C-alpha positions in Angstrom: 184.7 180.2 14.6 186.4 176.8 13.6 186.9 173.7 15.3 189.5 172.6 12.7 191.1 173.8 9.5 191.4 171.8 6.3 194.8 172.8 4.8 194.1 170.9 1.6 191.2 171.9 -0.9 188.8 169.0 -1.4 187.7 168.7 -5.0 184.0 168.5 -4.8 183.4 169.7 -8.3 185.1 166.6 -9.6 182.0 164.6 -8.7 179.6 167.4 -9.5 178.1 165.8 -12.6 177.3 162.4 -11.1 175.9 163.7 -7.9 173.7 166.2 -9.9 172.5 163.5 -12.2 171.4 161.7 -8.9 169.7 164.9 -7.6 167.9 165.2 -10.9 166.6 161.7 -10.7 165.6 162.2 -7.1 163.9 165.5 -7.9 161.9 163.9 -10.8 160.9 160.9 -8.5 159.8 163.5 -5.9 157.5 165.4 -8.3 156.0 162.2 -9.7 155.0 161.1 -6.4 153.6 164.3 -5.4 151.5 164.2 -8.5 150.7 160.6 -8.7 150.1 159.9 -5.0 149.4 163.2 -3.2 149.6 164.0 0.3 148.0 162.4 3.3 146.4 165.5 4.6 145.8 166.0 8.4 142.4 166.8 9.9 143.3 170.5 9.9 142.9 170.3 6.0 140.2 167.6 5.6 137.9 168.6 8.4 136.8 166.5 11.5 135.7 166.8 15.0 137.8 168.5 17.9 137.2 167.8 21.4 138.5 169.4 24.6 138.5 167.0 27.5 139.5 168.0 31.2 140.7 165.7 34.0 140.8 166.4 37.6 144.3 165.0 37.8 147.2 165.0 35.4 146.9 162.5 32.4 149.3 161.2 29.9 148.6 161.9 26.4 149.6 158.3 25.6 146.8 157.0 27.8 144.0 159.0 25.9 145.6 158.0 22.7 145.3 154.3 23.5 141.7 154.7 24.4 141.0 156.4 21.2 142.7 153.9 19.1 140.7 151.2 20.6 137.9 152.5 18.9 139.4 151.8 15.4 140.8 155.4 14.8 144.0 155.4 13.0 144.3 159.1 11.8 143.7 161.3 14.9 145.7 163.7 17.1 146.0 163.9 20.9 148.0 166.6 22.6 147.9 168.5 26.0 146.3 171.7 26.0 147.5 174.4 28.4 147.9 171.9 31.4 148.6 168.5 31.9 145.0 168.2 32.9 143.5 169.3 29.6 143.6 167.4 26.3 142.7 168.1 22.7 141.4 165.3 20.6 141.2 165.8 16.7 139.2 163.1 14.9 138.7 162.5 11.3 135.2 162.5 9.8 133.7 158.9 9.8 131.0 158.2 7.2 127.5 157.7 9.0 128.7 159.4 12.4 128.2 162.9 13.2 130.3 164.9 15.8 127.8 164.0 18.6 128.1 160.4 17.9 131.8 160.6 17.8 132.4 162.6 21.0 130.1 160.3 23.0 131.8 157.1 21.9 135.1 158.7 22.7 134.1 159.8 26.1 132.9 156.4 27.0 136.1 154.9 26.2 138.0 157.5 28.0 135.8 157.1 31.3 136.7 153.4 31.4 140.0 154.2 32.9 139.3 158.0 33.9 135.8 158.3 35.3 136.5 161.9 36.3 137.0 162.8 32.3 134.8 165.8 31.4 133.9 167.1 28.0 134.4 170.7 27.9 133.7 171.5 24.3 133.2 169.9 20.8 133.7 171.8 17.5 133.3 170.6 13.9 135.9 171.6 11.3 134.2 171.5 8.0 135.8 170.5 4.8 135.4 174.2 3.6 137.4 175.5 6.4 140.1 172.7 5.9 140.3 173.8 2.2 140.8 177.5 3.3 143.5 176.6 5.7 145.0 174.7 2.9 144.8 177.5 0.5 146.2 180.0 2.9 149.2 177.6 3.7 149.9 177.4 -0.1 149.7 181.1 -0.2 152.1 181.6 2.6 154.7 179.2 0.8 154.3 181.3 -2.3 154.9 184.6 -0.6 158.0 183.2 1.1 159.4 181.7 -2.2 158.6 185.0 -4.1 160.5 187.1 -1.2 163.5 184.6 -1.3 163.7 185.1 -5.1 163.5 188.9 -4.8 166.2 188.8 -2.1 168.7 186.6 -4.1 168.1 188.8 -7.2 169.3 191.8 -5.2 171.9 190.0 -3.4 173.9 188.2 -6.2 174.7 188.5 -9.6 172.1 186.5 -11.8 174.0 183.4 -12.2 174.6 182.9 -8.5 170.9 184.0 -7.7 169.6 181.4 -10.1 171.8 178.6 -8.9 170.5 179.2 -5.3 167.0 179.6 -6.3 167.2 176.1 -7.9 168.9 174.3 -4.9 166.2 175.9 -2.7 163.4 174.5 -5.0 165.2 171.2 -5.0 165.2 171.0 -1.1 161.5 171.7 -0.8 160.4 169.4 -3.5 162.3 166.4 -2.2 160.9 167.1 1.5 157.3 167.1 0.0 158.2 164.1 -2.2 159.2 162.2 1.1 155.9 162.9 2.7 154.1 162.0 -0.6 156.1 158.7 -1.0 155.8 157.3 2.5 152.2 159.0 3.0 153.3 160.6 6.3 150.7 163.1 7.5 151.0 166.6 6.1 149.8 168.9 8.6 150.2 172.8 9.4 153.2 171.9 11.6 154.8 170.2 8.5 154.1 173.1 6.3 155.8 175.4 9.2 158.8 172.9 8.8 158.9 173.3 5.1 159.1 177.2 5.4 161.6 176.9 8.0 163.8 174.9 5.7 163.3 177.3 3.0 165.0 179.9 5.1 167.7 177.5 6.4 168.5 176.3 3.0 168.7 180.1 1.7 171.1 180.9 4.5 173.5 178.0 3.9 173.6 178.8 0.1 174.1 182.5 0.7 177.2 181.6 2.9 178.6 179.4 0.2 178.0 181.9 -2.6 179.5 184.9 -0.6 182.6 182.8 0.0 182.8 182.1 -3.7 182.3 185.7 -4.4 185.1 186.7 -2.1 187.5 184.1 -3.5 187.1 185.3 -7.1 188.3 188.7 -5.7 191.2 187.1 -3.8 192.3 184.3 -6.0 193.4 185.7 -9.4 195.1 182.8 -11.0 192.7 180.0 -9.9 190.1 178.5 -12.2 186.3 178.6 -11.6 186.1 174.9 -10.2 189.3 175.5 -8.0 187.6 178.6 -6.4 184.2 176.9 -5.7 186.3 173.8 -4.2 188.3 176.1 -2.0 185.3 178.1 -0.8 183.2 174.9 0.0 186.2 173.5 2.0 186.8 176.8 4.0 183.2 176.5 5.0 183.2 173.1 6.2 184.0 173.9 9.8 181.2 176.4 10.1 178.7 174.0 8.4 179.5 171.1 11.0 179.0 173.6 13.9 175.9 175.0 12.4 174.1 172.2 11.3 175.5 169.7 13.9 173.9 172.0 16.7 170.8 172.5 14.8 170.4 168.8 14.1 170.9 167.8 17.9 167.9 170.2 18.9 165.7 168.9 16.1 166.6 165.3 17.2 165.4 166.1 20.7 162.0 167.3 19.2 161.8 164.0 17.1 162.6 161.6 20.1 161.0 163.4 23.1 158.7 165.9 21.5 155.9 163.4 21.1 153.5 162.8 18.0 152.7 166.5 17.6 156.2 167.4 16.8 157.3 164.2 15.2 156.6 165.0 11.5 157.6 168.6 11.8 161.2 167.5 13.1 161.2 165.0 10.5 160.6 167.8 7.9 163.4 169.7 9.4 165.8 166.8 9.6 165.2 166.1 5.7 165.6 169.8 5.0 169.0 170.1 7.0 170.8 167.2 5.3 169.4 168.1 1.8 170.2 171.8 2.5 173.9 171.0 3.0 173.8 168.8 -0.1 172.3 171.1 -2.3 174.4 174.1 -1.3 177.6 172.3 -2.1 176.7 170.0 -5.0 173.5 171.6 -6.5 173.9 175.6 -6.2 177.8 175.6 -6.6 177.8 173.3 -9.5 175.0 175.0 -11.4 176.6 178.3 -11.0 179.8 176.8 -12.6 177.8 175.3 -15.3 176.2 178.8 -15.9 179.8 179.9 -16.6 180.2 182.4 -13.6 183.6 183.9 -13.7 185.6 186.6 -12.1 184.4 189.3 -14.5 180.9 188.9 -13.3 181.5 189.5 -9.9 184.1 192.2 -10.2 183.1 195.6 -11.4 185.8 197.6 -13.2 186.3 201.1 -12.0 187.4 203.7 -14.8 190.0 206.2 -13.9 189.9 209.8 -15.2 192.6 209.1 -17.7 190.5 206.3 -19.1 192.5 203.3 -17.6 190.3 200.7 -16.4 191.1 199.0 -13.1 189.6 196.4 -11.1 187.2 197.3 -8.5 185.3 195.7 -5.6 183.1 192.9 -5.7 179.5 194.1 -6.2 
């Protein structure tokens, strides 16, 4: 499906060197921020107190959030749980205060405006549990990366596969770099967003590489840079439709999903835009610099007489 067709090939590769130099500097800065500043881990990873509060009538999460904030908490989470009458509150551990003291002070603040607030349960998430969640999340990320590398290895010739892998690593590291630099809260939902971006970025890179491989078979007199420019130009309409519709959905979560989905949609937004950029200027350019050529992608077939003819793309 195409909204429009571009009849003139856009010379993307003409600017590949400058843009990839910018990408390299951005990537290096992201790595530096991750190493030097680290992440602002959420309560799920660091431990804290979890409270379930029930109201007789519907209550807005923002009202509960203001009451908790008045106690001096800055790093906490409030969200509806099941119904509009049930609220989950996650509090960070405070030095000198145990979970009982924390829950009592919070309930006193909540009952000032809602005397019918009832504490249903209190749970303590210890640092050990948070550490296990973090380790399991990192294992999940490692398994996803390994699966993607195996898929790319079978899907493409090694030069295209390596270019795709570098582009996908570029996207993930830059997302993490943003969270490290701005010290945005890194939670399980953000990790889920990073995993989603990995799959999304791989899909975009695969589409571009498939078109490059197809055009190597069709365009016999065009050089490598010309084939890459043609392939990217042919995919522009699809890219606008796919990424535009996805971004509209993500923006709706960003503006209307509340604090629970804020950082998740933020990670997706960064990933969507850098996924487009990396597929065009990182993956495609690296494959060109690795020396991909028609002979890499077209397998010759030998006839019985010994004559060699060109075969199909493998």
